[in-house]
N, C-alpha and C positions, 0 to 999 in steps of 0.2 A: 271223822278221820278215816282216810282210805287205808284199808287193810290189804296187804299183799299176801297171796298164797305162795308158800315156798315149796317148790318141787324141782324135779330134775330138768325142767325146761323153763328155762326162764319164761180206742173206742171201737176196734174191729173184733169180731169173735175169733177165738182161737182157731176154729175149724176153717173159717173163711180165709183167714190170713195164711194158714198153713197150706191150703189148697193153692193159693197164689204162689207160694214158695215152690211147691212141687211142680206146678203146671207148665214148665217149659221144656220142650224136647230139644234135640240138637238144633243149634242156631248157627247161621253163618258167622264166621269170625271176622276179624279185621282183614283188610285187603291182603291177599295172599302175597307172601314173599318167600323166596327160596332160602331155606335155612340149611347151612352146612354144619350138621352136628358133629361130624368127624373132625372138622377144623376146630370147632369150639372145644371138643374133648382134648385135642392136642394142646390147645392154649391153657386149659385148666390143669392138665397133668403136671404135677410138681408145684402148683401154685401154693404159696404159703398162707396160712391163716392161723388164728388163735381162737381158743375157747376158754371160758371161765375167767378166773382171776389171772391177769397178766402182770408179771414183774419183769425187771430188767434181766432176770436170769431165765425167764420162760423161753423155751425153744419153740419155734413155730411148728405146726403140723403141716403136712403136705397132702394135697389132693391126689388120690390114687384111684385107679379103675381096674376092673376085670372085665371079662367078656360080657357083652350086653345080654339082657333078658331074652329068652326065646318066646315065641308066641304062646307056647304052653305055660311057661312060667308067668307071663303076664296074666293069662286067664286064671291061674291058680291064685295069684295075689288078689286079683279083682274079686274072685269068689270068696276068698278068706276074709277080706275087709269090707266088702259090700260097696265098692265104687268102681267106676271106669276111669282109667288114666286118660286125661285129655290128650289129644293127638300129639301135641308138641312134647309133653313130658314122656309119653310112651316112646316117641322116636328117640329122644335123648337117652332114655334108659335102655333101649334096644341097641343103640350105637355102642355104649359102654356103661357099665354099672359102677357108680361110685361106691367105694368101700371104706372111706376114711371116717374118722371119729366125727360124729355129728351128722353125717350123711347117711340116711337110712339104706341099709343093704337089703333090698327087697328079696333077694334070693335066700339069704340067711333068715329073713323075716317071715318065711313061711311057717316058722315055729311060733309065731305070734309076738315076737319081740318088739315090732313097731307099735304094738297096741297102745302103750302109754302115750306115745306121740299122737296117735290118732285120737285118743280120748282127751288129750290136753285141752283143746279149745272148749269142749263141753264142760269138763271139770272146772275150768277157770271161770266160765260164765256162771255156773251154779254156785261157785264160791262167792262171787260178787253178789249174786241174788241173796245169799245167806248173810254175808258179812258187810256188804257195802251198799245195801238198799238199791241194788240195780233192778230196774223194772221199767222197760220201755212203755210208753203210752199205748203203742200199737197192740200190746198184750192185754189191754183192758184193765179193769180194776184189780189191784193186787189183793189176793186172799189174805185174810188174817193168819191163816195156818201156813207156817213155813213149809211143812211137808207138801201141802197142796200147791203152794207157789212154786216149789222146785219141780213138782210133777208137770205143771203147766209149762214152765220154762223148758224142761227137758223135751216136751213134745215139739215146741217151736224149733229147738236146736236140731232134733232128730229129723225134722222135715226139711231143714236147710241143706244145701249142697255140702258134701263132705269136704273137709280141708285135708289135703294130702301133704305130709311133710316133705320138704325138699332139703332143708338143712336146719337142724335144731327146731326153733319155733317159727321158721319162715314157711308159709303154707300156700299151696296153689289150690284154688277151688276146683272140684271135680265137675262142676256144671256152671254155666252151659258147657256142653260137651263140644268144645272147639279149641283150636289153637288161639293163643293171644290173651288168655285171661291174666289178670294181674296177680302178683305174688304179695301176700300180706305178711307182716310181722305181727304175731299174735301173742299177747300176754294178758290173760284174763279177758276183760272187756276193752282192753287197750289195743286197738288195731291201727296200723298205719300201712300205707303202700310201701313196699320195699323193692318193687320193680314193676314196670308197666307190662312186661310179659316175662316169660321164663328166661330168655336169653339176656334181656336187660338186667334181670335180677342176678343171674350168675356172674355177669361182668361186674356188677356193682359189688356184690358180696365178696368176690375174690380178687377185686381190684385189677381187672383186666382192661386193656385199652379197647377202643372200638365202640364205645357207647354211642347210642343214638339219642337225638333230642326227645324229650317227653312229648307225647301227643297232647292235643288240646283237651281231650276228655278220655276217660277210661270206662270200660264196660261196667255197668251196674251188676253186681253179684247179689242175688237175692239173699236177704237176711244180713249177710256179712257187711255189705257196703253201708248198711244203715247204722253200723256201729262205729264208722269212721268219724 
């Protein structure tokens, strides 16, 4: 029986496989297209959305922004959390910074408050390792010791690209370091695509017009794409 963790968010050797996960520098992204983030911010401002349990009496939340992150603030966030913002997410956050419920406020988050969001994917996988017998064949034979199994799983997860929260448990991989990476919806080891890139995701999540057709294929993201 599948057990779900309840929280605030909804034959290779270990070393060889992890070196493969680590081993990609910046890569060229999809064909360049000019993105007008200022226009998208205007479209998003005031967009209605819901979180949690919705009843007929539930009032919608509204997307709100404040001034975008400065270069210094971007550097502080990246140093605090140990990742680099992909170029498209950085441009979006430097155009205007979302401050609404469920959208991480990285300026306020310098106090460590986004930490649980950042830790959510790892915690969810380790929960499934412990309670739902999750163990990919690529990790080799599963140890009998649960402690050792979780230690091995944690090493694989730590070697994978960090997943950066965009909204609640919708995550953008930090690597490859390029624009155009897909957005995942992540709950434990249940991953699905929720946007083929950042703009597509934001239009889909907040029900904005102007969507583009999905491409024939999406970039492979080390580790995470294998969970799809």
